[in-house]
Phi, psi and omega in degrees: 000127181280132178262142176269094187301314183298315181293317182289329185269319185246351182288153182238025178302134180087352180267152175245127183240131174252125178240119180272153182060043192248012181289341181201178171061219184298318180299320179294318179298321178294314179300318179297316180298316178296320179293319179294335176278357173114355181283151165278132192245135172250118180268120177248144169195183182283327184264122178298320181297316180296321178299313182294320179295320180290321177298322179295323177297320178292321180300328178296339177264008179085015180267132175284111186217149171218157178259149176209109183274131169197163180264117183297339180283350180260099185301317180292324178294322177296312181301318179297319181296316181289328174295320177298317180296318177302315181296333180272005182079027179236065177292138187280117175266326184233121177247123174244108181270094187248342184302136180203167176218172183214151177204097185276108179209150170298151183304316185289345179261357183265128179283158176304324179294321178293318177301313183292329182299323178290319180291328178300321183276306186291304188275306180296325178298315178296318178299312182300317182290316180296317181299322180283328184274331188298320181303315178294319179299312182293324178296321181275348179076021179207135173193146174231119177245127176238117179258160183250100172270212182189158171300336179293343175282350181241335179212126188260167170224165184299148169075016177230034185300318181294315180296313181298319179295317179297318182290328173295321177296323179298320178298319179292320179296323177302311181295322180296315179294321180300317182288320187285328188239004180301323181288350180263009180086014181248130172252151175225123177226167179227154171257146174236079180293153170275223183270114185252133182282095176219179175300331183297330183250020185301321180300319178289323179297329182276359184259109182300325179295321179291322177301319179294319178299313183299319182298327182269329186275332182264115181306327178290342173075021183204168170290152167282157170250160176304329180288344173285336187263320188305318182299332178294326178291319177302315178300310184294335179275348190266174176297334181300333184254025185297339180248014174261115188210132178079019184260145173246110186264116176280129174238083195224012180065015180096007183305311184287342180281344188275135176274000000 
């Protein structure tokens, strides 16, 4: 009997994946990649309409997808959403915590509320989603958690102190979850993307000085696309990565490697 190595090793048939912040951009590309690998996909974002429209786009490609709007910063709302999915027969096997926000300001010009707003989404959002998904994962003896860190969690640039601090916390949270739940069949890893061409980075894309910096600082000499990042999530969610745990994978075209 011939075995389908790719399907058995990297396929996600029978798995349910929740991707937060997935109505567009990087999150949508990740959800699409997981769906093309065979997972049933739950698209989360703040807007119910945007979630449904994005799920419909995936359905046109033959991907089983549904939308579910909730705010990752609202712990009770997250718990309610995952309980609803369980009741619908969609227990979360793969959690991708991708929702994020940005506010580029010098530290002295940033209010405490603005600082906290970034941590509420990036750090508290990852905590809320992991906390809600982990009981089911541990009970079933299988789970894949992929958090979204950033190269900014390892090397900073001006005016992103809140974002960089949050992304550094995500890397630490990744390692903590890996250690705490690895024996329960759950792995937790994070991605640290470099500069990805999405709506999230439009301000930088419109800045000629930044374009010149990126061309010289990134050995690959270009922006990343969402399609450069999504396959790494498919790998980390698959059987191929069953012994990859607590790792932060930079997808940055060599940016962090450069002196």
